[in-house]
VOPAGU-2260 file (C-alpha; in pm, 1 decimal, decimal comma):
REM VOPAGU-2260
SITE   aa  ch    i         X         Y         Z
SITE  MET   A    0       0,0       0,0       0,0
SITE  GLY   A    1     128,7     345,1     -86,9
SITE  PRO   A    2     171,4     623,4     167,6
SITE  PRO   A    3    -134,1     826,8     267,1
SITE  LEU   A    4    -202,6    1141,5      71,5
SITE  LEU   A    5    -156,1    1473,9     241,6
SITE  PRO   A    6    -484,1    1644,1     332,0
SITE  SER   A    7    -544,8    1982,0     173,9
SITE  THR   A    8    -284,4    2228,1     298,4
SITE  SER   A    9    -185,4    2566,2     162,4
SITE  TRP   A   10     180,6    2572,9     262,4
SITE  VAL   A   11     472,3    2363,9     384,7
SITE  ILE   A   12     811,9    2410,9     547,8
SITE  LEU   A   13    1070,6    2300,0     291,6
SITE  SER   A   14    1414,8    2180,7     397,3
SITE  ARG   A   15    1701,5    2326,2     196,5
SITE  GLU   A   16    1876,1    1992,2     225,8
SITE  VAL   A   17    1825,9    1782,7     -89,2
SITE  TYR   A   18    1806,6    1403,7     -63,7
SITE  ALA   A   19    1901,5    1144,0    -322,7
SITE  CYS   A   20    1632,6     886,4    -395,9
SITE  GLY   A   21    1749,9     533,5    -330,6
SITE  ASP   A   22    2001,3     613,5     -57,6
SITE  GLY   A   23    1834,7     364,3     174,1
SITE  ASP   A   24    1965,6     549,8     477,6
SITE  GLY   A   25    1637,6     674,6     613,0
SITE  GLY   A   26    1675,7     997,9     418,4
SITE  GLY   A   27    1586,4    1021,7      50,3
SITE  GLY   A   28    1574,1     641,6      28,8
SITE  GLY   A   29    1232,0     654,3     193,7
SITE  ILE   A   30    1089,6     886,2     -72,0
SITE  PRO   A   31     968,4     694,8    -378,8
SITE  LEU   A   32    1059,6     830,0    -720,8
SITE  PRO   A   33     794,1     774,7    -991,1
SITE  GLU   A   34     917,2     616,7   -1312,1
SITE  GLY   A   35    1068,4     875,2   -1544,4
SITE  ALA   A   36    1064,3    1150,3   -1281,1
SITE  ASP   A   37    1365,5    1359,4   -1183,3
SITE  LEU   A   38    1238,8    1438,8    -836,4
SITE  ALA   A   39     984,0    1368,4    -567,0
SITE  LEU   A   40     851,9    1579,4    -281,8
SITE  GLU   A   41     756,4    1440,0      56,9
SITE  LEU   A   42     495,6    1676,7     196,0
SITE  ALA   A   43     437,4    1718,2     567,6
SITE  ALA   A   44     201,8    1953,0     747,8
SITE  PRO   A   45     380,2    2224,4     949,9
SITE  PRO   A   46     553,2    2226,7    1189,0
SITE  ARG   A   47     702,3    1915,4    1032,3
SITE  VAL   A   48     945,2    1960,2     745,4
SITE  SER   A   49     885,2    1865,3     381,6
SITE  LYS   A   50    1173,1    1707,4     191,3
SITE  LEU   A   51    1285,1    1718,2    -170,7
SITE  ALA   A   52    1450,7    1408,9    -318,7
SITE  VAL   A   53    1613,2    1395,2    -661,2
SITE  SER   A   54    1736,0    1128,1    -900,2
SITE  ARG   A   55    2095,5    1023,6    -938,4
SITE  ARG   A   56    2107,9    1221,8   -1261,7
SITE  ILE   A   57    2106,6    1531,3   -1043,5
SITE  THR   A   58    2293,9    1406,7    -737,4
SITE  PRO   A   59    2537,5    1134,9    -848,4
SITE  ALA   A   60    2628,2     851,7    -613,7
SITE  LYS   A   61    2994,5     941,5    -656,2
SITE  VAL   A   62    3096,1    1305,7    -662,6
SITE  SER   A   63    3416,6    1485,0    -745,5
SITE  PRO   A   64    3669,5    1464,8    -460,3
SITE  PHE   A   65    3717,3    1839,2    -507,2
SITE  ALA   A   66    3350,6    1920,2    -448,7
SITE  LYS   A   67    3312,9    2152,8    -151,2
SITE  TRP   A   68    2935,3    2153,6    -133,8
SITE  LYS   A   69    2638,3    1925,0     -90,2
SITE  SER   A   70    2311,5    1938,9    -280,8
SITE  PHE   A   71    2088,8    2212,3    -141,6
SITE  VAL   A   72    1804,1    2442,8    -237,6
SITE  ILE   A   73    1925,5    2791,3    -326,6
SITE  ALA   A   74    1590,2    2959,1    -388,7
SITE  ILE   A   75    1225,6    2894,7    -473,5
SITE  ASP   A   76     940,9    3067,7    -652,9
SITE  PRO   A   77     633,1    2916,9    -486,6
SITE  SER   A   78     394,3    3084,1    -731,3
SITE  ALA   A   79     508,7    2845,7   -1004,8
SITE  GLY   A   80     646,3    2559,5    -795,5
SITE  LEU   A   81    1001,2    2626,3    -916,5
SITE  VAL   A   82    1308,1    2528,2    -714,9
SITE  LEU   A   83    1664,2    2633,7    -792,6
SITE  LEU   A   84    1917,0    2392,4    -648,7
SITE  LEU   A   85    2289,3    2331,8    -655,9
SITE  ALA   A   86    2435,1    1983,1    -690,5
SITE  PRO   A   87    2793,6    1856,3    -665,3
SITE  PRO   A   88    2961,0    1747,9    -989,8
SITE  PRO   A   89    3049,6    1384,1   -1064,7
SITE  PRO   A   90    3413,2    1270,6   -1070,3
SITE  GLY   A   91    3623,2    1387,9   -1362,2
SITE  PRO   A   92    3705,2    1160,3   -1658,1
SITE  GLY   A   93    4055,1    1092,2   -1527,6
SITE  PRO   A   94    4315,4    1182,1   -1267,5
SITE  GLY   A   95    4432,7    1478,6   -1473,1
SITE  GLU   A   96    4757,1    1569,4   -1645,0
SITE  LEU   A   97    5066,1    1400,8   -1505,0
SITE  ARG   A   98    5351,1    1639,7   -1429,3
SITE  SER   A   99    5683,5    1608,9   -1253,4
SITE  PHE   A  100    5973,9    1809,6   -1119,7
SITE  THR   A  101    6319,4    1732,8    -987,6
SITE  ASP   A  102    6426,1    1873,9    -655,0
SITE  ALA   A  103    6772,9    1994,0    -555,1
SITE  ASP   A  104    6874,9    1642,1    -452,8
SITE  GLY   A  105    6789,7    1502,2    -793,0
SITE  LYS   A  106    6476,1    1325,7    -672,8
SITE  VAL   A  107    6184,5    1323,6    -918,1
SITE  HIS   A  108    5838,4    1409,1    -786,4
SITE  THR   A  109    5523,7    1340,9    -988,5
SITE  TYR   A  110    5176,2    1485,0    -942,1
SITE  HIS   A  111    4848,4    1529,3   -1126,2
SITE  VAL   A  112    4701,4    1861,3   -1234,2
SITE  THR   A  113    4328,4    1886,2   -1297,4
SITE  THR   A  114    4069,0    2159,8   -1328,2
SITE  MET   A  115    3839,4    2241,8   -1038,9
SITE  PRO   A  116    3480,6    2121,9   -1098,7
SITE  THR   A  117    3218,4    2380,2   -1184,8
SITE  GLN   A  118    2901,3    2422,6    -983,7
SITE  ARG   A  119    2597,1    2251,2   -1133,5
SITE  TYR   A  120    2263,5    2427,9   -1116,5
SITE  PHE   A  121    1921,7    2275,7   -1181,1
SITE  VAL   A  122    1577,4    2432,1   -1207,4
SITE  CYS   A  123    1317,0    2189,0   -1074,7
SITE  ASP   A  124     948,9    2201,9   -1162,5
SITE  ILE   A  125     783,9    2031,4    -865,1
SITE  ALA   A  126     447,5    1971,5   -1034,0
SITE  ALA   A  127     600,4    1834,4   -1356,7
SITE  ARG   A  128     869,8    1643,1   -1159,8
SITE  THR   A  129    1136,1    1759,4   -1403,8
SITE  ALA   A  130    1479,1    1914,4   -1355,5
SITE  TYR   A  131    1653,4    2131,2   -1614,0
SITE  TYR   A  132    2031,6    2158,3   -1608,2
SITE  LEU   A  133    2149,5    2515,4   -1654,1
SITE  PRO   A  134    2443,4    2573,9   -1888,3
SITE  ASP   A  135    2757,0    2697,9   -1716,4
SITE  PRO   A  136    2767,0    3078,3   -1685,2
SITE  GLU   A  137    3082,1    3273,6   -1756,7
SITE  GLY   A  138    3284,7    3363,8   -1451,3
SITE  CYS   A  139    3208,6    3301,7   -1085,9
SITE  VAL   A  140    2856,6    3285,4    -945,7
SITE  PHE   A  141    2790,7    3368,5    -581,9
SITE  ASN   A  142    2508,8    3149,7    -453,8
SITE  ASN   A  143    2391,7    3400,0    -191,7
SITE  ASP   A  144    2292,6    3650,1    -461,7
SITE  LEU   A  145    2130,1    3394,5    -693,8
SITE  SER   A  146    1754,5    3342,2    -726,3
SITE  ILE   A  147    1472,8    3234,4    -955,9
SITE  ILE   A  148    1155,3    3412,3   -1061,1
SITE  ALA   A  149     867,7    3296,8   -1282,5
SITE  ALA   A  150     767,0    3523,1   -1568,8
SITE  PRO   A  151     441,1    3715,0   -1515,6
SITE  GLY   A  152     146,1    3553,5   -1687,4
SITE  GLY   A  153     267,1    3196,6   -1646,9
SITE  GLY   A  154     359,3    2984,1   -1944,4
SITE  GLY   A  155     645,7    2811,0   -1765,4
SITE  LYS   A  156     900,7    3083,3   -1842,8
SITE  TYR   A  157    1142,8    3203,2   -1578,4
SITE  LEU   A  158    1468,3    3386,3   -1507,5
SITE  VAL   A  159    1760,3    3281,6   -1288,6
SITE  VAL   A  160    1926,6    3601,8   -1170,8
SITE  GLU   A  161    2243,3    3699,6    -985,2
SITE  PHE   A  162    2315,9    4053,9    -864,1
SITE  LYS   A  163    2684,8    4132,8    -922,6
SITE  PHE   A  164    2846,8    4451,6    -797,0
SITE  ILE   A  165    3180,8    4599,9    -702,8
SITE  VAL   A  166    3212,7    4729,6    -348,1
SITE  GLY   A  167    3176,1    5106,9    -344,1
SITE  GLY   A  168    3078,3    5131,1    -711,4
SITE  ASP   A  169    2764,9    5299,8    -845,7
SITE  LYS   A  170    2716,4    5046,6   -1125,1
SITE  ALA   A  171    2630,6    4677,1   -1111,5
SITE  THR   A  172    2520,2    4389,2   -1333,0
SITE  LEU   A  173    2235,8    4141,0   -1339,7
SITE  LEU   A  174    2352,5    3804,9   -1470,6
SITE  CYS   A  175    2034,0    3644,9   -1606,5
SITE  PHE   A  176    1953,7    3303,3   -1747,9
SITE  SER   A  177    1635,4    3302,1   -1956,2
SITE  SER   A  178    1436,1    2982,3   -2002,7
SITE  GLU   A  179    1302,5    3134,7   -2324,0
SITE  THR   A  180    1642,3    3176,2   -2491,8
SITE  GLY   A  181    1836,5    2911,7   -2299,7
SITE  LEU   A  182    2121,4    3160,1   -2261,7
SITE  TRP   A  183    2287,4    3374,0   -1995,9
SITE  GLU   A  184    2294,9    3748,7   -2054,1
SITE  LYS   A  185    2421,2    4053,2   -1865,4
SITE  LYS   A  186    2205,1    4356,3   -1792,3
SITE  PRO   A  187    2378,0    4672,0   -1664,7
SITE  VAL   A  188    2202,2    4829,2   -1364,7
SITE  ASN   A  189    2259,8    5100,3   -1107,7
SITE  ASN   A  190    2391,0    5019,8    -760,4
SITE  PRO   A  191    2193,4    5216,3    -498,3
SITE  LEU   A  192    2352,8    5049,1    -195,4
SITE  PRO   A  193    2451,0    5328,3      47,2
SITE  ARG   A  194    2712,4    5121,9     227,1
SITE  TRP   A  195    3024,4    4934,6     132,1
SITE  ILE   A  196    2934,2    4622,5     330,0
SITE  TRP   A  197    2642,2    4414,5     199,6
SITE  ARG   A  198    2566,8    4049,7     269,2
SITE  CYS   A  199    2266,1    3888,8     105,5
SITE  PHE   A  200    2089,3    3645,5     338,2
SITE  ASP   A  201    1789,2    3573,6     119,7
SITE  VAL   A  202    1629,9    3647,2    -216,7
SITE  GLY   A  203    1256,1    3634,2    -280,6
SITE  SER   A  204    1009,6    3725,2    -552,2
SITE  TYR   A  205     685,5    3919,3    -536,3
SITE  ALA   A  206     465,1    4074,2    -807,7
SITE  GLY   A  207     723,5    4026,9   -1081,1
SITE  LYS   A  208    1013,0    4169,3    -880,2
SITE  LEU   A  209    1312,6    4015,0    -707,8
SITE  TYR   A  210    1409,6    4120,4    -354,0
SITE  TRP   A  211    1762,4    4075,8    -218,2
SITE  VAL   A  212    1759,5    4091,2     162,6
SITE  ASP   A  213    2035,1    4183,6     404,7
SITE  THR   A  214    1860,3    4152,6     740,2
SITE  ALA   A  215    2113,3    4388,1     898,9
SITE  ALA   A  216    2080,2    4654,1     628,7
SITE  GLY   A  217    1777,4    4652,3     398,1
SITE  LEU   A  218    1607,9    4535,9      78,5
SITE  LEU   A  219    1733,3    4570,4    -277,4
SITE  PHE   A  220    1478,8    4505,5    -552,8
SITE  CYS   A  221    1400,9    4541,0    -924,4
SITE  ASP   A  222    1198,3    4402,8   -1214,4
SITE  PRO   A  223    1449,1    4176,4   -1392,8
SITE  PHE   A  224    1224,3    4118,7   -1695,9
SITE  VAL   A  225    1245,6    4471,3   -1838,1
SITE  ASP   A  226    1520,5    4560,2   -2083,6
SITE  GLU   A  227    1670,5    4823,1   -1852,4
SITE  PRO   A  228    1610,2    4721,6   -1488,6
SITE  HIS   A  229    1635,1    4987,6   -1218,3
SITE  MET   A  230    1753,1    4883,6    -873,1
SITE  GLU   A  231    1584,0    5034,5    -567,0
SITE  TYR   A  232    1692,1    5018,1    -205,2
SITE  VAL   A  233    1486,1    5026,7     115,4
SITE  PRO   A  234    1680,9    5038,6     444,8
SITE  LEU   A  235    1557,1    4842,9     744,1
SITE  PRO   A  236    1496,1    5031,7    1071,0
SITE  LYS   A  237    1801,7    5091,8    1285,3
SITE  VAL   A  238    1788,4    4950,6    1637,3
SITE  GLU   A  239    2018,1    4963,4    1935,7
SITE  LEU   A  240    2232,3    4664,2    2025,1
SITE  PRO   A  241    2129,1    4503,4    2356,4
SITE  PRO   A  242    2381,3    4556,8    2640,0
SITE  GLU   A  243    2457,7    4184,1    2664,0
SITE  HIS   A  244    2608,0    4195,5    2312,4
SITE  ASP   A  245    2839,8    4491,4    2368,0
SITE  GLU   A  246    3140,0    4263,0    2410,1
SITE  ASP   A  247    3075,9    4101,8    2069,9
SITE  CYS   A  248    3128,8    4414,8    1862,2
SITE  HIS   A  249    3434,7    4576,6    2026,0
SITE  GLY   A  250    3312,1    4918,7    1916,9
SITE  CYS   A  251    3267,7    4814,8    1552,2
SITE  ASP   A  252    2942,5    4934,8    1391,6
SITE  TYR   A  253    2954,1    4651,0    1138,6
SITE  CYS   A  254    2973,3    4384,9    1412,3
SITE  ALA   A  255    2692,7    4558,3    1598,5
SITE  GLU   A  256    2469,6    4540,2    1290,0
SITE  ARG   A  257    2556,8    4174,7    1223,2
SITE  ALA   A  258    2444,7    4084,0    1575,4
SITE  PHE   A  259    2087,0    4153,4    1460,6
SITE  VAL   A  260    2099,7    3917,1    1165,5
SITE  SER   A  261    1979,5    3622,2    1373,4
SITE  ARG   A  262    1711,3    3839,6    1534,1
SITE  ARG   A  263    1543,1    3948,0    1211,3
SITE  CYS   A  264    1346,7    3773,1     941,4
SITE  VAL   A  265    1216,6    3952,0     630,9
SITE  ARG   A  266     955,6    3747,6     448,8
SITE  LEU   A  267     664,0    3776,8     212,8
SITE  SER   A  268     355,5    3696,8     421,2
SITE  ASP   A  269     -16,4    3717,6     359,2
SITE  GLY   A  270      56,3    3772,6     -10,4
SITE  LYS   A  271     242,6    4102,4      20,2
SITE  PHE   A  272     545,8    4295,8     134,7
SITE  ARG   A  273     420,3    4558,1     374,1
SITE  GLU   A  274     558,2    4908,6     314,5
SITE  ALA   A  275     823,5    4778,2      73,2
SITE  GLY   A  276     745,4    5041,4    -188,3
SITE  THR   A  277     708,3    5337,2      47,4
SITE  LYS   A  278    1050,5    5306,5     215,6
SITE  VAL   A  279     874,1    5357,7     549,5
SITE  TRP   A  280     841,0    5087,6     814,5
SITE  THR   A  281     553,6    5095,7    1063,1
SITE  LEU   A  282     569,8    4915,0    1396,6
SITE  GLU   A  283     244,0    4720,8    1432,0
SITE  TYR   A  284     304,9    4566,3    1773,0
SITE  ALA   A  285     579,7    4452,7    2009,5
SITE  VAL   A  286     572,2    4136,6    2219,7
SITE  SER   A  287     791,7    4045,7    2515,1
SITE  PHE   A  288     921,6    3691,2    2541,9
SITE  ALA   A  289     842,1    3710,8    2911,9
SITE  ASP   A  290     471,7    3733,9    2821,8
SITE  ILE   A  291     500,0    3430,7    2593,2
SITE  TRP   A  292     687,3    3229,8    2855,6
SITE  ALA   A  293     415,2    3313,4    3108,6
SITE  SER   A  294     138,9    3172,8    2885,9
SITE  GLU   A  295     -25,6    2843,2    2977,0
SITE  SER   A  296      49,3    2700,1    2631,5
SITE  TYR   A  297     422,4    2763,5    2671,5
SITE  LYS   A  298     427,9    2609,5    3017,5
SITE  ALA   A  299     230,2    2308,9    2894,8
SITE  ALA   A  300     484,7    2254,7    2618,5
SITE  GLY   A  301     761,8    2224,7    2876,6
SITE  LEU   A  302     991,1    2455,9    2681,7
SITE  PRO   A  303    1281,0    2640,7    2849,8
SITE  GLU   A  304    1252,2    3012,4    2918,7
SITE  LYS   A  305    1537,5    3111,5    2690,7
SITE  ALA   A  306    1549,5    3353,2    2400,4
SITE  PRO   A  307    1483,2    3149,7    2082,8
SITE  VAL   A  308    1638,6    3180,9    1737,5
SITE  LEU   A  309    1423,6    3299,4    1446,9
SITE  ALA   A  310    1349,4    3031,8    1187,4
SITE  LEU   A  311    1069,0    3154,3     959,8
SITE  VAL   A  312     740,9    3345,1     931,8
SITE  HIS   A  313     408,2    3181,9     845,7
SITE  PRO   A  314     349,9    3277,0     478,6
SITE  LYS   A  315     -25,7    3312,4     529,0
SITE  ASN   A  316     -34,0    3473,8     872,7
SITE  PRO   A  317     245,9    3718,7     965,7
SITE  ASP   A  318     142,1    3702,6    1332,4
SITE  VAL   A  319     265,6    3342,2    1350,5
SITE  VAL   A  320     642,7    3305,5    1375,0
SITE  TYR   A  321     850,0    2989,2    1409,3
SITE  PHE   A  322    1153,1    2968,7    1637,7
SITE  PHE   A  323    1418,7    2720,6    1736,0
SITE  VAL   A  324    1465,0    2698,2    2111,4
SITE  GLU   A  325    1806,4    2662,5    2273,2
SITE  ASP   A  326    1896,7    2396,0    2530,0
SITE  GLN   A  327    1585,5    2192,7    2456,7
SITE  LEU   A  328    1577,0    1852,3    2626,8
SITE  VAL   A  329    1488,9    1567,7    2390,9
SITE  GLY   A  330    1447,7    1235,7    2569,1
SITE  GLU   A  331    1756,6    1175,5    2780,0
SITE  GLU   A  332    1983,1    1393,3    2568,6
SITE  ASN   A  333    2060,1    1753,1    2652,9
SITE  LEU   A  334    2093,3    1917,5    2314,6
SITE  ARG   A  335    2289,1    2235,7    2342,1
SITE  LEU   A  336    2286,5    2474,1    2049,9
SITE  SER   A  337    2618,9    2653,9    2046,3
SITE  LEU   A  338    2578,2    3001,0    1900,7
SITE  SER   A  339    2898,6    3183,0    1814,2
SITE  ARG   A  340    2942,6    3553,1    1762,0
SITE  GLU   A  341    2870,1    3504,7    1393,4
SITE  ARG   A  342    2550,9    3320,6    1493,7
SITE  LYS   A  343    2664,4    3009,5    1311,4
SITE  THR   A  344    2501,5    2711,8    1477,2
SITE  SER   A  345    2637,7    2367,6    1549,6
SITE  VAL   A  346    2406,8    2101,5    1688,4
SITE  SER   A  347    2504,8    1758,9    1817,0
SITE  PRO   A  348    2309,5    1550,2    1758,0
SITE  ASN   A  349    2092,5    1718,5    1492,3
SITE  PHE   A  350    1762,1    1734,3    1681,1
SITE  LEU   A  351    1608,4    2078,7    1631,4
SITE  PRO   A  352    1292,3    2181,2    1821,1
SITE  LEU   A  353    1078,5    2409,3    1601,1
SITE  VAL   A  354     809,3    2610,8    1781,2
SITE  GLY   A  355     520,8    2801,4    1619,2
SITE  VAL   A  356     405,1    3103,1    1822,3
SITE  ASP   A  357     108,6    3336,5    1767,9
SITE  LEU   A  358     270,6    3664,8    1871,3
SITE  ARG   A  359     -51,5    3863,2    1907,2
SITE  ALA   A  360    -215,7    3590,9    2117,1
SITE  LYS   A  361     114,9    3522,9    2297,8
SITE  GLU   A  362      69,4    3147,6    2286,0
SITE  VAL   A  363     233,7    2838,3    2143,6
SITE  LEU   A  364      34,0    2687,7    1857,8
SITE  GLU   A  365     250,1    2386,5    1774,9
SITE  TYR   A  366     598,2    2245,0    1806,3
SITE  GLU   A  367     792,4    1953,8    1668,7
SITE  THR   A  368    1143,2    1818,2    1716,4
SITE  HIS   A  369    1327,8    1745,9    1393,1
SITE  LYS   A  370    1623,8    1525,9    1323,4
SITE  MET   A  371    1794,5    1685,4    1029,1
SITE  THR   A  372    2132,5    1785,1     894,2
SITE  VAL   A  373    2209,1    2135,2     779,8
SITE  PRO   A  374    2387,5    2203,6     449,4
SITE  GLU   A  375    2713,0    2377,5     533,9
SITE  ASN   A  376    2671,8    2617,3     242,4
SITE  ALA   A  377    2300,1    2695,0     279,6
SITE  ARG   A  378    2221,1    3062,9     245,5
SITE  VAL   A  379    1952,8    3103,5     506,9
SITE  PHE   A  380    2060,5    3055,0     859,8
SITE  PRO   A  381    2023,3    2928,7    1115,2
SITE  TYR   A  382    1877,7    2597,2    1002,4
SITE  GLY   A  383    1803,0    2599,8     632,1
SITE  LEU   A  384    1421,7    2604,4     622,1
SITE  LEU   A  385    1197,9    2778,4     369,1
SITE  PRO   A  386     824,3    2850,5     395,6
SITE  MET   A  387     663,5    2748,5      67,2
SITE  VAL   A  388     306,9    2826,6     -36,8
SITE  LEU   A  389     185,5    2537,7    -249,2
SITE  PRO   A  390      64,7    2617,9    -601,0
SITE  PRO   A  391    -272,3    2466,9    -699,0
SITE  ALA   A  392    -102,3    2185,4    -891,5
SITE  LEU   A  393      53,1    2061,3    -568,4
SITE  SER   A  394    -220,9    2129,1    -317,2
SITE  ALA   A  395    -498,9    1986,8    -535,3
SITE  GLY   A  396    -397,8    1843,4    -873,0
SITE  LEU   A  397    -133,1    1601,2    -757,3
SITE  SER   A  398    -350,7    1473,9    -473,7
SITE  LYS   A  399    -624,8    1386,4    -722,7
SITE  GLU   A  400    -375,1    1211,6    -948,3
SITE  GLY   A  401    -230,3    1021,5    -656,5
SITE  ALA   A  402    -575,7     904,1    -554,1
SITE  ALA   A  403    -626,6     772,9    -906,1
SITE  ASN   A  404    -300,1     587,5    -965,6
SITE  ASN   A  405    -127,4     580,8    -625,3
SITE  SER   A  406     187,6     730,1    -782,2
SITE  SER   A  407     188,0    1106,7    -764,9
SITE  GLY   A  408     547,1    1172,6    -676,5
SITE  VAL   A  409     420,7    1360,6    -373,3
SITE  ARG   A  410     425,6    1166,6     -52,3
SITE  SER   A  411     267,2    1261,9     277,7
SITE  ALA   A  412     446,6    1238,7     606,0
SITE  SER   A  413     236,5    1171,9     912,3
SITE  LEU   A  414      79,8    1484,8    1053,6
SITE  ALA   A  415     161,8    1649,6    1382,1
SITE  SER   A  416    -112,6    1730,6    1629,6
SITE  PRO   A  417     -60,9    2076,9    1776,5
SITE  PRO   A  418      98,4    2093,5    2016,4
SITE  SER   A  419     292,6    1776,4    1935,5
SITE  ASP   A  420     516,0    1587,6    2173,5
SITE  PRO   A  421     858,0    1756,0    2194,7
SITE  ASN   A  422    1014,9    1414,4    2237,2
SITE  GLY   A  423     878,6    1308,3    1900,5
SITE  SER   A  424     683,4    1014,4    2045,0
C-alpha cells in the first residue's frame, strides 16, 4: 500500500537539504521516485518539514573529490512551484595531467594537475517532476545573490538572476539566465547600496520583482524582466544593540549590525510585502518573550525560558512566527545549540525543536522536534528552512492524481497534532 495522501494544505516548510532517492539510509531512500521523474517531494504539514529528493542524474552517487558543497536548495518561486538547487559534480574523466619536477637532490616528484569542478545548477518544476540543467555561466557565481523568478502571466518561463556589484561602485550587473532563450545574458544596472558592506541572506520574488535581503541593512529590488532594470533600495529600521552583546562588537558598527541578523526575518507573508514600496516601516506591535513564557500554552509545552532563534514566518499569517529553542531537552539527551558571535550554529546531535508562536495571542500553537542535517553552504541561517506556499497543482492536482493511480510523486508524512510531543513520540 502506498503512503497516505496529504490532506489539503496551503503551505509547507521545505528543507534546503536535498536528498538522493534510493540512498536507503532513512533519508531520501524513503521517498519513492515515480518512473521517469527527476524528483519527488515528501509533503508534511507544518511544523514538520517537507523534503525534496532527486534522481541520481542530479545528485550522483559518486561526486568529485574536489567538491566543496552538498546538494541544497538555493531559492524557490512558490507561485510556479520552481526550485533552484545546486548539486555537486560527478568525478572527472581521469586523474588529470601528469607532471613532474626534480628537486635539488635530484629526486623526481610526480603529481596530477586537474581543473576544479564547476558548480551545477538545476531548475526543478515540482508539479512536472522535471529538472533542467542550466548551462555553465561565464565567470564566478555567488550562490547568496542567486535566485529564480517565474515570468508574469505563467507559461512556464522564468529567469535565474544573480546581482553582481563591485564594493563602493555605483554600477552593477544582473547576470540572467532566460528559459526562453536558454542563454545567460548581462544587464547593466545602477547600484543604490549606500554602504560598502552588503551580505545577502535571502532572495525572494513578489509581483514580478526580485528582492535581495540583508537583514542587517535593507532590501534591494528590481523588475528583472524589463530591458533596462532599475535597482531600488529600502533600508531596514536601525535599532540599538542590547547591552549583553556589547562585548561582541568591540566598538565596531559593522559587528553591531551583524548581531541583529539572527534576530530578524524579512519574508513575504499574507501575499504582500508591507511598506516595501514606500521606504517607510511601521511598527504594528511589540511582544515580550516574558509574556510568551508566562502563557499556559508555553508552560504546557515544557519549553525552556530562553530567548529562541528565528526560523521563519508563516506565509499566510504574519502574526505566527517559528523559532528554534536553545537547550531543549529531547528524551535523555541535553541538546545544546552553540551560538557563536557570527551566529553560526552547530548542533550535536541534529535534533532541532521548532516552535510556532502566535505573537498577538502570545501562545504556542505547535511544536515539533526534527532530526535533520544542515547544508554547510546553505544561504539562510540558522537551520536551512523555507516557507513554501503550495501552487494549486501541488495542493490539489497532484492529490487527485495520486488518488487515481497511487503514484503522484508527492508523498505525505504523518501529521503532527498541535501541540505535538517535543520528544517526538
